[in-house]
Structure formats: structure tokens, C-alpha cells
N, C-alpha and C positions, 0 to 999 in steps of 0.2 A: 398535467402529465405531458411528457414530450411525445411527438409523433414517433411512429415505428422507425423511420429512417434516422431521425435525430437521436433516438435512444440507441440505435445500432452504432452510429458513429461515436457516440459518447462512450459506449462500452469498450471501444478500441483504445480509448485514451488511457486505460489502466496500464497497458503494456508500454505505451509511449512514455508515461510517467516513470515507469521503472527504468527505461533506457536513459532518460534524462538524469535521473538520480544516480544511476550507475556511472554515467559520464562524470558527474560531479565527484563521486568517490574516487575515480581514477586520477583526477587532478590532485587529490589529497594524498593518495597512495595508502599503503597498509602500514599500520602501527601496531606493534604487539601489546603495548600498554597505553592507558589513557595519558600517562605522564609524557610518553614519547610524542603523542599527538599534540599535547599542549606545547611542548618544546618546538615541534615543527611549525605550529601556527605562530609562535612568537618570533621565530627566525625567518619565516618565509612569507612573502606577500602574495603568493599565489592564492591564498585563501580568499582574497577579495573577489575572486571569480566565483567562489563556491555559493555564496548567498544569492546572487542574482540567478544563477542556474537553478538552485533549489526552489526559488520563488516561481520560476517558470514551471517546474515540476509540480509545485503546489497549485498553480492555476489549472494545469491539465488534470490534476487529481480532483479538483473541484468539478470539472466537466464530467469526469468519470463517475463521481459520486452521484451527480444528478441523473446520469444514465442508469446507474445501478438502482436507485430508488424508483425511477420511472419503470424500469423493467420488472422489478419485483412486484410493484403494485399492479402492473398489467396482468400478472399471472392470477392473483386472487387477493383483493384488498381485505377480505374478511378472515383470511387464514391467520391464526395466531403466530405460527412459526414464521410466516412471511412478514408479519408485522414487526416482529423482533429483528428479522433479517434486514428490514429496510432501515431500522435505526442504527444498526452497526456500522454501515459505511459512513454515516454522518458523524458518529462518534470517532471513527478511525480518522476522518478528515480533520476533526478538531484537534485530536492528540498529535497528529502528524504535523499540523501547522505549529503547534506548541514546540514540537521537535525542531522544525525548520528555524523558528525564531530564536529558540534557546541555543541552537547550534551556531547560528550567525553571531549571536551576542557573545557566546563563549570564544569564538574565533577572534572577535574584536578585542576581548578582554585579555587574551592570552599573553600579550606582550607586557602588560602593566600589572595584572593580578592573576597569577597562575592558579591560585586556589579557587577564585570565582569562575575562572575558565573551566577548571576541572569539574566543578559542580554543574555548570550549565551544559557541558558536553555529556555528563552522565544523564542529566534530564533529557537531553536530546536523544540519546541512545535508548533510554527507557521508553520515551514517547514513540519512537520508531518501532520498537518491539511490540508495544501494545497496539499500535495502528495496524501492523501486519497481522497480528493474532486475531484482532477483531474482524478484519477484512476476510480472513480465511474462514472464520466461524460463519460469517455471512454467506460465503460461497457454499459451505456445507449445508446450511439451512435452506437456501434457495435451490441448490442443485438437487438435494434429496427430495424436497417438497415438490418441485417441478417434475421430477421423475415419477413420483407416486401419483401425481395428478395427470400424468401423461401430457405435460405441456412442453412443447419444443421437441428437440431431437433426444430420444431416450438415452442413447449412448453418451451423448455430450453431458446431459444433465446428471446421469448416474456417475460419470467420471468426475464431474465437477464436485459433486457431493463427497465422493470418496477421497479425492485428492485434498479437498478442503479440510476434512476431519483429520486426515493423516498429517497435514501441515500444522493444524492447531495443536495436536498432541505433540508433534515433533518440536514445536517451539519451546516446550517445557522439559524436554529431555536433552541435557547437555551434549550427549554423545552424537545426537542427530540434529542439533539446533542449527548448525551451519548449513546442513543439507536442506532443512526446512525453508531457510531464508533464500538460499542461492539456487535451489532447484525446484522445490515444490511450489513456493509462492509464484515464481515466474511461470510455471506450468499452469497454475490457476488463472493467471492473467491472460495467457495464450488461449486457454479454453473459453474464457469470457469474451476475448476479442473475436474468436471464431463465431461465437453466438451472435455477437454484434454484427459481423459481416453477413451472417445469415439473415438478420433482420433488415439490413440495408438492401439486400437483394430480393427480399420477399415482395 
């Protein structure tokens, strides 16, 4: 288990990861369809910057995952809900890395094999979706359990649990899916970063 300060700094890496990955998405721009994305990748060499940037995000996500697991276990290692909550960030890390690698492979294949690129980018998108959903489910479990056990700042823990479950449900509702990914998930990461800063200062 990490020390309290190391855990705290690690928890701030979630928001750092989000900023890095959003920066990568800004390079690529918005595409209304997957076919448009494949066409852009085939015609534009800027995608070559995407994979290295996403790999940096993958490394900061690895640090964040270690911090999440350490923090969750420091609350109560014997609690079943927290046990499940500690597995979810690791699963989210694995599927996110699958997304990074398949996305990079899809970008590389776009010029010569549009069909393969399409399939790989679909896999990348689905992996990202699952990673975010699992991470928010973990936030719900740890926030709610910590609140009930009176561990940490009650207002932060209660809010983390509430925002976490709203985000998980929102992921599966098409009308609010965009809001879940672009507003609720970042809010979760900000709350976790605040908790991390509290642990660093403690």
C-alpha cells in the first residue's frame, strides 16, 4: 500500500489523465461518423501525434489506478463493496489500454485498410466507454461506503457516491450520454483530486 502522500498525489493523476486525453482529442477534432474519422486519419498525418500523447495518458492513468486501489484499501480491506470497488479501476485500466492500442492501430491502418481501421476504432470507442463506466461505478461504491463509514469528509464522499451513480446510469441513456462523459465524469475526477490533495496536506 502507498503512503498517504503518495496516494494523494496519485489520486490527482485522474484529472491529469483526462486533460491529456482531451488534448489528444482536440488534435483529431470532431467527426460525426466513424467513416469520417477513418477518412481523416487516412488523409492527415497529424494522427501520428495521437498515439504517443495517449500513451502518456495511459501512464498517468496507471499511477491514478495505483492510488485508487491504495486509497480504497486504506478505508477498509474487509468490506465487500470496497473489495469490488478496488477491482474496478484495474479493469478500467486494462480496457482503456486496449482502447489506446486499438485506436493507435486503427489510425495506422486507415490509409491502407479502411475496414480494419473502422473495426479497430469501434473497439477503441467501446473500450473507452467501458473504462469510464467502470471507473464511475467504483467512485459510487467507494464514495457511498466511505460516507456510511464516516471515513474522510462526509460531504465529499457523499457527493462522489451520488455523482458516480448518476454518471453510471447516464452512460446508458442516449439522451444524457454526452453529459455523462463530458461533465459528470470530469466532476468525479475533480472530486477525487480534491480528496487526493486533502491526503497530501494531512
